[in-house]
C-alpha positions in Angstrom: 116.9 56.0 75.9 114.5 53.6 74.6 117.4 50.9 73.4 119.0 51.0 76.4 115.5 50.1 78.6 115.3 47.4 76.1 118.5 45.7 76.4 118.1 46.1 80.4 115.2 44.1 80.0 116.6 41.4 78.1 119.4 40.8 79.8 117.4 41.2 83.2 115.0 38.5 81.8 117.8 35.9 80.7 119.2 36.4 84.9 116.0 35.7 86.3 115.8 32.6 84.3 119.2 31.1 83.7 119.5 29.4 87.2 116.5 27.2 86.6 117.7 26.1 83.2 120.6 24.1 82.8 121.4 20.6 81.1 120.6 18.0 83.4 120.9 14.1 81.9 119.2 13.0 85.6 116.0 14.7 84.2 115.9 13.1 80.9 112.5 11.5 80.1 110.9 13.2 83.1 109.0 15.9 81.1 105.5 15.4 78.8 104.3 17.1 75.9 107.0 16.4 74.0 105.2 17.7 70.7 106.1 20.9 72.0 109.9 19.8 70.9 109.4 19.1 67.2 110.6 21.9 64.8 108.4 23.2 62.3 109.6 24.7 58.6 112.1 23.6 56.7 114.4 26.9 56.7 115.2 26.4 60.8 115.4 22.6 60.7 117.9 22.9 57.6 120.2 25.0 59.7 120.0 23.2 62.5 117.6 25.1 64.5 120.6 27.9 64.4 118.2 30.7 63.6 116.8 32.6 67.1 119.0 35.7 66.1 118.2 35.4 62.6 114.0 34.6 61.7 111.1 36.2 60.4 107.4 35.3 59.5 105.2 32.2 60.4 108.2 30.3 61.2 109.3 32.4 63.9 106.1 30.8 66.2 108.8 27.9 66.8 112.2 29.4 67.0 111.5 32.9 68.1 108.6 34.2 68.1 110.1 38.1 68.2 110.9 37.2 64.3 106.9 37.7 63.5 108.0 41.4 64.3 109.4 42.2 60.8 106.1 40.7 58.8 105.1 42.7 56.3 101.3 42.3 55.2 100.3 38.7 55.5 101.7 35.4 55.4 100.1 32.2 55.3 102.2 28.6 56.0 101.5 25.2 56.0 104.6 22.4 56.5 104.4 18.5 56.5 106.8 16.0 58.9 106.7 12.5 58.3 108.3 12.0 61.7 110.0 9.0 63.0 107.7 5.6 63.8 105.6 6.2 60.9 104.0 9.7 63.2 102.9 12.3 61.0 103.0 15.8 62.0 101.3 19.1 60.0 101.2 22.5 61.0 99.5 25.9 59.5 99.6 29.3 60.6 98.1 32.9 59.6 99.6 35.9 60.5 99.4 40.2 60.0 100.7 42.9 60.2 98.5 45.1 62.1 99.7 49.3 61.7 100.2 50.6 65.2 99.3 47.4 67.1 101.9 44.8 66.1 101.7 41.4 64.3 99.0 38.8 65.2 99.2 35.1 64.3 97.5 31.6 64.8 98.7 28.7 64.3 97.9 24.7 65.0 100.1 21.8 65.2 98.8 18.6 64.9 100.8 15.0 65.9 99.1 12.1 64.8 100.5 8.7 66.5 99.0 6.5 63.7 96.6 2.9 65.1 97.4 1.7 68.1 95.3 -2.1 68.7 94.1 -1.6 72.3 95.2 -4.4 74.7 93.8 -4.4 78.2 94.4 -6.5 81.4 91.9 -8.8 80.1 93.0 -9.2 76.8 96.8 -8.9 76.7 96.6 -10.2 72.8 94.3 -7.1 71.9 90.4 -6.4 72.0 90.1 -6.0 68.3 89.7 -2.4 68.8 92.1 0.2 67.7 92.7 3.8 68.8 94.8 7.1 67.5 96.7 9.4 69.7 96.5 12.9 68.9 98.7 15.5 70.3 97.7 19.2 69.2 99.0 22.7 70.0 96.7 25.4 69.1 98.9 29.0 69.1 98.0 32.8 69.2 101.3 34.9 68.7 102.3 38.6 69.1 105.0 40.2 68.2 106.4 44.2 67.7 109.2 45.9 67.0 110.0 47.9 70.3 112.6 49.8 69.1 114.8 50.3 65.6 117.2 47.8 67.4 115.0 45.4 69.2 112.0 43.1 68.3 109.9 41.7 71.0 107.3 38.2 70.3 105.4 36.0 72.7 103.2 32.9 72.2 100.5 31.5 74.4 100.1 27.7 73.7 96.9 25.8 74.3 98.3 21.9 74.3 95.6 18.8 74.1 96.9 15.4 74.0 94.3 12.8 73.7 94.9 9.0 73.9 91.8 6.8 73.9 89.8 7.2 76.5 92.2 9.6 78.9 93.1 13.1 78.0 95.8 16.4 79.2 95.3 19.7 78.8 97.4 22.7 79.6 99.0 26.1 78.8 103.0 26.8 77.9 104.1 30.3 77.3 107.3 31.4 75.0 108.8 34.9 75.2 111.8 36.0 73.0 114.1 38.8 71.8 116.0 39.8 68.9 119.0 42.5 69.2 120.1 44.1 65.9 122.6 46.5 66.8 123.0 47.4 63.2 126.7 47.1 63.1 128.4 44.9 60.8 126.0 42.2 59.9 125.6 41.0 63.7 122.6 40.2 65.4 121.8 38.6 68.8 118.6 36.6 69.8 117.5 35.1 73.1 113.8 33.1 73.5 112.6 31.2 76.7 110.1 28.0 75.6 107.5 25.8 77.2 107.3 27.6 80.7 103.8 26.8 81.7 102.0 24.8 84.6 102.2 21.0 85.1 100.0 19.0 83.3 98.7 15.9 83.9 95.8 13.0 82.4 92.4 12.4 83.5 89.5 10.8 82.1 87.5 7.5 82.0 90.7 5.1 80.8 91.4 5.3 84.5 88.1 4.1 85.8 88.5 0.2 87.4 85.5 -2.4 88.6 86.6 -4.5 91.4 84.3 -7.6 91.9 85.6 -8.2 95.2 83.9 -4.9 96.0 80.4 -5.6 94.7 81.5 -4.0 91.1 82.4 -0.9 92.9 84.0 1.5 90.5 87.4 3.7 91.3 88.7 5.8 89.7 93.0 6.2 89.3 94.5 9.6 89.7 97.6 10.2 87.1 101.2 11.6 88.3 101.3 15.6 87.0 104.1 16.1 84.5 106.1 19.1 84.1 106.8 20.8 80.3 109.8 20.4 78.4 111.3 24.0 79.5 114.7 25.8 77.7 115.9 28.8 77.0 117.8 29.5 73.9 120.7 32.0 72.7 121.3 32.6 69.4 123.9 34.9 67.0 123.6 35.6 63.4 126.8 37.5 61.3 125.8 38.3 57.8 129.0 38.0 56.0 128.5 38.5 52.5 126.0 41.0 51.2 127.3 41.5 47.8 124.8 42.7 45.5 122.2 39.7 44.8 124.4 37.5 46.7 123.8 36.9 50.4 125.3 34.8 53.1 124.8 34.2 57.1 126.5 32.1 59.5 124.0 31.5 62.6 124.8 29.7 66.1 122.8 28.7 69.2 123.3 27.6 72.2 120.3 25.9 73.8 120.4 25.2 77.8 118.0 22.6 78.7 115.9 21.9 81.7 115.2 18.1 81.3 118.1 17.1 78.6 121.9 17.7 77.8 123.1 21.2 76.5 122.4 21.7 72.9 124.7 23.2 70.5 123.6 24.1 67.2 125.1 25.8 63.8 124.4 26.6 60.5 125.1 28.9 57.0 122.6 29.8 54.7 123.5 31.3 51.2 120.6 33.1 49.2 120.6 34.4 45.5 118.4 37.4 44.4 116.5 36.7 47.4 114.5 33.8 45.7 117.5 31.2 46.0 118.2 29.5 49.1 120.9 26.9 50.2 121.0 25.9 53.7 123.5 23.4 55.8 123.3 22.8 59.6 124.4 20.5 62.4 123.5 20.0 66.0 126.0 18.7 68.5 125.1 17.2 72.4 127.3 15.2 74.6 124.0 13.2 75.4 124.8 9.9 74.8 121.6 9.1 72.9 121.0 12.3 70.9 120.1 11.3 67.6 120.2 14.5 65.8 123.1 15.8 63.4 123.8 16.9 59.9 120.7 18.9 58.0 120.6 20.9 55.0 117.8 22.1 52.7 116.8 24.8 50.1 114.2 27.1 49.4 112.5 28.7 46.3 110.5 31.8 46.0 108.7 33.2 43.1 106.6 36.0 42.7 102.7 35.8 41.2 101.2 39.3 40.9 101.3 40.6 44.3 101.6 37.0 46.2 105.5 35.2 46.9 105.1 32.0 46.9 108.0 30.1 48.5 108.2 26.2 48.7 110.9 24.6 51.3 112.6 21.3 51.5 114.7 20.3 54.5 116.6 16.8 55.6 117.6 16.2 58.9 120.1 13.2 59.9 118.1 11.0 62.5 119.8 8.0 64.3 117.9 4.9 64.7 114.6 5.9 62.8 114.4 7.3 59.1 115.8 10.8 58.7 113.5 13.5 59.0 112.0 15.4 55.7 110.0 18.7 56.0 108.1 20.1 52.9 106.9 23.8 53.7 104.8 26.3 51.5 104.7 29.6 52.4 102.2 32.1 50.9 103.1 36.0 51.3 100.1 38.3 50.3 
């Protein structure tokens, strides 16, 4: 009975929001808070993002928070991404399983744009000052195994964007499910990402003084912008589980609200639960879509009661330098 109720809830949730989430090239570039779309973690990025139905641990916070539900004990994770155009992205998080309650996690993603020379109307060649825009996403996550077949997870994300003397703050919410029917290695996933109220910038950077009005100060108002919301459906098929050998085929369909829809696929091979090889691909009909092939590897090594995991991934990126992710995990 519990399984049936959970499945009905998943279906109703998908139907309730599916009409609002559809690829639309006319809305490209109209959403803000783009740092919400920057992936975290080497495993998911190596697999082309196709991990909605097969993800676990802290990396689940970005891909599908329902994956946190299977965490046993505690885990800490750190990842670094030298992003496009000399932008630096750093992520850190810690999660713990609390018996009879579920899994709780806190995380932080910080995007540093780098130094930018200040220019004004009066000094279009530069004032001699520099500023460093910073974008931050602070998350609180919860996940729980609802039944033997269904996992649920959710994120509450606090967003802060600061550019010189103006800033914007807001909140985003994610919710996801993973359904494992325990049948022939198949599993299904669903996640709704970045749903929340509009944001807008404010601050002293909008102040202007007009000489014709006796240096009277006025402050402009910024137009509000929406969050880059989307829905992701995924499936995973564990087609090889033979002794120390394990291999899984994964695929996603991402229905974007502010871009063309996206197809993602990946394959992962793991030996002895320690050594992993991964390859993935992203496909979109969007003309200026910059991502494509990806691959990566992972190594887990036990030290006493702690398991250390080091992972790397490379993602093909058009125009800019290819993305490389470096990730360390500690299970204890």
